N, C-alpha and C positions, 0 to 999 in steps of 0.2 A: 424855167428849168427844164433841162434836157431830161429825155427818158431815162438815159443811163444814170444820171445824178439822182433822179427820183427813185430808181430802184435801189441804189445804194442808201439813200436815207431810209427807205422802208426796211431794209435789212437790218440797219443799226437798230431802228425802232423795235423790230421784232426781237432782236438779240437782248436788248435792255428789258424788254417784257419778260422774256424767259428768265433772265437773271433774277428779277423780282420774284417771279413764281418759285424758283429754286431757293431763294433766300427765306421766302414766307414758310416753305415746307421745313427747311431746316430748323426755323425757330420754334415752330409749332411742335415739331418731334421733340425738341428738348424741353419744352416748357408746358406742354399740354394744353397750350391755347388752340382754340380751334383755328384751322387754317382758313386762309381768305382767298376766294376764287378771284381770277384777274380777267378784265375784259380782254377779248381776243381781237387783235387787230386782222380783218379779214379783207380779201378783195371782193367789193360788193357786199350786199346786206339781203337779208331776208325781208319778206313782207312783216310789217307789224301786225301781229296777231295774239289772241288768247283763246282759251277754251279749245286748244289745238293739240297737236301730238308731235313728239320728236323722238325719233326712233333710228337706230342703225340697221343697215342691211347692206351685206357684201362691202363692207369697208366706206360705205358713204352714210351720211346723216340725212333723214327726210323730216322736213317740218311741213305739216299738212293740217288742213281742216282749219276750224276756228269759225268766228262770226263772220258771215259774208263768204262769198265764193272767191276763192284765192287760188292761184296756181301753187303746186308744190314747190317749195324750195329745197335745193339739195346742195349740201355742204359736203365738200372735199377735204378731209381733213389734212391731207399730205401737201395740198397747195394752199389751204385756208381761203378757198375760193367758193363763193355762192353761185350757183345758176339756177335756172328755173325748169320745172317740168309742166305737166298738163294739169288743168283745172279738174276738180272732180265733176261729176254730171249733176250735183245737188250741193246745197249747203249742208255741212257735216260738222258737228261740234260735240264736245263733253264725251269724250271717248279716251280708252286706253288701248293703243296699237300693239298688235303682235306680229312677229315675224314667222312664216311657215313656208319651207320650200321656196325660199328666195322671193316671197311676196308679202306685202304688208296688208294684214287683215284687220279691219275696222268693225267691231262689234259693240253693241250696248251703247249706240251713239244717239244724239238728237239732231233735229233740224228745226228750222223755223225760229220766230221771234221771241223774245221774253215777254211775258213770264209763262206762257203755255206752249213751250216747245213740244214737239211730238216724237216719239222713239221711231226710228228708221226701222222698217219692216224686214230688213234683210242684211246680210253681211255686205260690206262693200271691200274690194281688193284692188290694190294697186300693185302693178309689176314694174319694177324700177328698170328691168332690163328693156322693156319695150316702150315705157313711159304711158302706160294705158291703165285705165280704170275699167273694172267689171264688176258685175253683180255676182255674189256667192250665195250660200244657203240661205233660204227664208227662215226668219225667226219665228216660232209658233205663235199665233195671234195673242193667246193669252199669257205669254211669257215676255212679251216686248217692253223694253224700257231704255232710259238713257242715264248717262252719269254713272254707269256702272263700272266694275273693275274687271279687267280681262286679262288672262294668262294662258300660256301654253304649257302643258305638261304631259309628257309621255303619250304623244299623239292625239291629245285632246285639248280643245279650247274650252276654258272654265270662265263662265260669265257670271259676275258676282254682285248682287244687291241691285240697287240702282232706284229710279224714280219714274213713274209712269206718265206724269203730267207736268214736264218742265220743271219750273221753279214753285210750283202751286202745291200739289199733294200727289198722293198715289205712291208711297214708299214701299218697297218690298224687300224682302230678306233672301229672295230666291238665290239658288245655286244651280246652274244649269251646265251641261258638259256637251259640247259638240264633237262627235267622232269625226276627226278630219279626213279619215279614210273613207268611211261610209256616207257621210253627211247626215247622220242620224243624231237626234237630240236626246238627251236624257236628264230627266229631273232629279236632282241630289237633295239630301237634307238642307233645309233653309238654315241661314245663319242665325245665331241667338238674337240679333237685332238689325233692324233696318239701317241703311246708310247710303249716301249718294255722294258725288263730287269726291272721288278718291281713286285710288290705284292699289292694285294688289301685286304681291310677288309671292314666289315659291322658294323656301329656304329650307333645305334639308328634308325635302319630301313633305313639306307641309305649306299650306296656303295661308299667308297673312293678310288680314284685312285690318288696316290701321289708318287713321284719319277719317276724314269725310264729315258728314253732317246729316240731319234730317231737315232738308230745304223746305221751309214752310211758308210760301206766300199766302196761304189761305189764312193763317194766324198771324201775319205781319212778322215772321221770324226767319227770313230768309237766310242770315248769317249767323245767328246766335245758337242754334241747336248743334254745335259740334260734339263729336263723340270722342271721349278719351279712352275708353276701352278698346282692347285689342283682341280680336276674335280670330282663332286659329283652326283651320280645317286639316285634319290628318287624312291625306288622301288615300292611303292604302287601307286604313280603317273605316273610312267614310264617317267620320265623327267630328263634330265641332266642340270646341273648349273655348272659354273666355279667361284669359290670363288674370293672376291675381291684381288687386287693386295698386299694389305696389309697381305693376309693369305697365300702368296706363301712360299714354303718351303725355309728357310733361307740358306741353303747350298744344292743346287741342286745335287743329286747323282743319278746313276742307280746302278743295282746289289743289291739293298736294300731289305730288308725283312719286312714284317709289320704283326701286329696282332691287333685285338681289345681287349682292356684292361680297365677295370674299367669306361667304358663310354667314353674312349678317343682312339686315334689311335696312335699306336707306330710304327715308321718307324726307322729301325736299320741298321747300317753298310753301305756299299756301296762304289762306286768308281767314279772318274770322271777324266777329264784331268788337274784339278787344282792341284792335288798331286799324287805323285807316289805309297803311301802307301794307304791302305784301310781305309775308315772312321771308327773311333772308337765311334762316337757320337750316341746315341739313342735319337731321336727326338719324342716328344710327342705332338699332336694336341689335342687342347681341343674345341670341336664344340660349347660349350657355350661362349666362350671368342673369338674364332675363331684366336687363337694365337698358334705359336708353342714355345717350350720350350725344351733346352737340358736337360734331366732329369738324364742321367747317361752315362758312357762311358766304352766301352770294355777296358780290359788291353791289347789286341791286336786288332786293326782294322781288319775287315774282310768284305768281300762280297761274295755273291753266296751261302749262306746257309739259315737258319732260326733261329725263335725265339719262344720258347715255355714259356707259363705261367703254372706253377703247383705247388700247395700245398704251396703257399704263396712265390714262388720265380720265377725268370726268368731265363731260360738256353739258351745257344747256343753252337755250336760245329763246327769244321771244317770251310771251306770256304778258300778264297784265301786272303792273307795277304796283297797283292799289287794289283795295277791295272793290269788287265789282268789275265794270267793264274797262277801267283805264286807270292809268296811261298804258295804252298798248306798247309793247316793247319790240323792237327789231335787233337788240344786241345779242352777242354772243359771249358765253363766259366759259373758263376752263379751269381745272385745277389738277396740276400735275401731282400725282402720287410717287410713292418711291419707285 
């Protein structure tokens, strides 16, 4: 087949895929049935990986970290093309990425092998403009942990909960804030409970900690101690509250990934002891109604990656399709919204 004919065929397939996405959205809006994500046809593919991060910076998507040392995979949404960037200096996994001043910051991460992974002692920074890695602020020795939630708000990087000894023990409820201008750490009131393997988001000036678990290899309960309660930190008043039981996560899971979107909290994917496959549901929490709703589902369940909102659509890539370490995925999915 000639190159021109191949390009025509790809264009037709892409057009059909977009038509299916549009039809799914239209049906979901009329019936209130959760919308279904669609596999995205791309030029090239990322490395299969999990316990990784997926984040947008300056209009490009970056898939980084995960088990073993792999180069950064870079997705260009306008051309639906994957390219490669530099490898990190060490293995890094179990972290939530944040973006500050056009660079991607990795805090509260682990390195090493299961089940006694160790916390990384400082922040790692990736600069997409130069495709270079560098080391940032040291994390105080007595506050180091992995599997923590991380978010930036009003010039500060908030590091939430986590675990000190891989998948074994050492659970913490710590909340720390790094002033991104001065490089100074501040200890804030601890959360109402410990949790790890989760992500956080800020909605309406409040930090939401939802999902996650108390990973306990020491008691042979690695997957089962998931946390249904939602803990909320009022940043202005420096106080924690736990939402009423009626606002518990309807299907508790860990390894899930979260973003703030349209005034709501989105928690996607995850794993638990309840099923061997990873969760496909995207749960949306509305702070106004204090209720959860399943708003969409992946075509393939996954945990240990991230979700991105960009230009009217949601995207995800990679992750693990089952509980634990596999199968590692290299697929990309998207959901076109209104």
